C-alpha positions, -999 to 999 in steps of 0.1 A, spaced: 0 0 0 28 24 10 47 16 -22 16 25 -43 11 58 -25 48 67 -29 46 58 -66 17 82 -71 33 110 -51 66 107 -70 52 101 -104 41 137 -112 75 154 -102 93 128 -124 69 135 -153 75 172 -148 112 168 -149 110 146 -180 88 172 -198 113 200 -188 141 180 -205 120 174 -236 112 211 -238 149 220 -237 156 195 -264 128 210 -286 143 245 -281 178 233 -291 164 217 -322 145 248 -331 176 270 -326 196 247 -349 168 248 -375 166 286 -377 204 290 -375 206 270 -408 177 290 -424 173 289 -461 140 293 -480 132 260 -496 117 253 -530 83 248 -513 53 232 -528 22 252 -539 -6 252 -513 -34 242 -537 -61 264 -522 -87 282 -544 -75 316 -532 -45 335 -518 -29 320 -487 -15 345 -462 5 340 -430 -2 370 -407 13 380 -374 23 410 -354 50 420 -329 64 449 -308 99 459 -295 101 437 -264 98 407 -287 122 419 -314 153 401 -300 138 367 -310 114 378 -338 137 368 -367 138 332 -354 100 329 -356 99 346 -390 125 323 -404 105 292 -393 74 307 -411 94 314 -442 108 279 -443 76 259 -445 72 229 -467 44 246 -486 46 283 -495 22 310 -485 15 337 -511 23 363 -485 39 364 -450 28 397 -434 43 413 -403 20 441 -390 36 468 -369 25 500 -353 42 529 -371 63 540 -342 77 505 -337 91 501 -372 123 521 -367 134 498 -339 132 467 -361 166 449 -360 185 442 -392 180 404 -389 142 410 -394 146 437 -421 168 414 -443 140 389 -445 121 412 -468 145 399 -495 131 364 -491 94 371 -489 85 389 -457 62 419 -460 63 445 -433 31 467 -431 22 495 -408 -11 496 -389 -32 513 -363 -24 495 -331 -51 472 -318 -27 450 -298 -29 413 -304 -56 418 -330 -30 433 -353 -21 398 -364 -55 392 -381 -79 421 -384 -58 443 -407 -53 413 -431 -90 406 -431 -97 442 -441 -71 443 -469 -75 407 -482 -111 396 -475 -110 368 -500 -78 352 -487 -72 321 -465 -54 337 -435 -33 317 -411 -23 335 -379 9 329 -360 25 343 -328 58 361 -328 75 341 -300 70 305 -312 89 281 -334 68 266 -362 82 234 -376 84 230 -414 52 209 -417 31 232 -396 14 251 -424 8 220 -445 -11 203 -416 -35 232 -415 -39 236 -452 -44 198 -458 -74 199 -434 -93 223 -456 -121 204 -474 -136 215 -507 -170 231 -503 -167 234 -465 -161 266 -445 -144 255 -413 -118 272 -392 -88 249 -387 -65 250 -357 -36 231 -342 -44 239 -305 -78 242 -289 -96 242 -256 -131 228 -249 -154 253 -231 -174 239 -203 -210 250 -208 -228 263 -239 -249 291 -252 -233 318 -231 -236 298 -199 -198 291 -198 -179 279 -168 -147 297 -158 -121 298 -185 -95 284 -162 -117 253 -156 -122 244 -193 -106 213 -208 -73 227 -221 -54 216 -252 -77 188 -262 -68 166 -291 -95 153 -315 -96 130 -345 -100 161 -368 -138 160 -368 -158 191 -374 -171 203 -341 -190 232 -325 -174 229 -290 -138 240 -297 -121 272 -288 -90 278 -309 -60 294 -293 -38 315 -316 -4 302 -304 -7 270 -324 -18 288 -355 -54 291 -369 -65 290 -405 -95 312 -414 -111 306 -448 -127 336 -465 -160 347 -448 -156 322 -420 -161 350 -394 -190 373 -390 -187 407 -408 -185 425 -374 -151 409 -368 -134 440 -382 -153 464 -360 -123 478 -342 -142 501 -319 -164 472 -307 -136 447 -302 -116 473 -282 -147 480 -261 -158 444 -254 -126 423 -256 -96 446 -256 -71 419 -244 -88 387 -256 -86 383 -293 -92 345 -291 -125 353 -273 -136 378 -300 -128 354 -328 -145 325 -311 -177 345 -308 -174 359 -344 -172 323 -357 -202 313 -336 -221 343 -350 -212 333 -385 -223 297 -378 -188 284 -385 -175 252 -368 -139 243 -360 -115 214 -367 -85 207 -345 -58 188 -364 -23 175 -361 -24 160 -327 -9 179 -297 11 210 -309 46 209 -295 49 244 -281 84 259 -284 89 294 -271 122 312 -275 142 318 -243 133 352 -228 103 358 -251 78 350 -223 89 379 -200 61 400 -215 26 392 -228 -11 391 -221 -17 354 -213 -15 356 -176 -38 386 -175 -63 369 -198 -66 335 -181 -67 346 -146 -85 379 -147 -102 390 -180 -113 362 -203 -145 353 -185 -157 389 -183 -148 395 -220 -164 363 -232 -196 372 -214 -196 407 -229 -190 396 -265 -214 367 -263 -242 389 -249 -239 415 -276 -233 392 -306 -243 356 -299 -271 355 -273 -306 348 -284 -338 361 -266 -342 343 -233 -305 335 -229 
């Protein structure tokens, strides 16, 4: 009996240590990959429209930004555009290792600052008929990442494709606390209406998969200023679009030092519940909810 108890008590710390070792290995492998960066002769994506990778950044993330961009530019299949959106005042501070990537396909565009929304909303406005894939600026994306998302697009179907998703507890606006949801669930790739994509793993948005109100910048700043995932989840619900999680568990690799700043802690522990309630009430609730 004592042996079984000790085994259970010791098991989790051992698992935690093993995962820490695996995480360090993944970071070392990612560092080697971007150090040997070259843009491959990638395959065409085969979608019936333009494919755009879209992301944003700001100066505290600039020291590792080129690493993420190199991983996005070295995908097995080639996007038609890779766009980095920056607030005007942040452009002069861009390091040379980012600027030089414009010679191999990176586009740098200036925008009005709407925080994390910069990575998608401006692209939706400028390219409404495109397939848009969002990425974060502090993550390594392995060469097959984009292909996994694109290959999940099915002809005649409008579905949002994601690598990483949570499962909300509750429905129709009666959601449990965000922190209590089932996090990082893995599915068999089926089309579902109970998935909440998280942007860090990458999300593919087909044309018109989000409600037209998605680009209402005044509304999103008023209702969900720090929770773009919440806003986009509700805009998909409003449009009647379902989600598909693919590719198994996404092996998250963050660059060393890149997590010293960010919104995740604030969102999960303080703000997501309130912002989800506000957006749902205004755009998704039906009479009697």
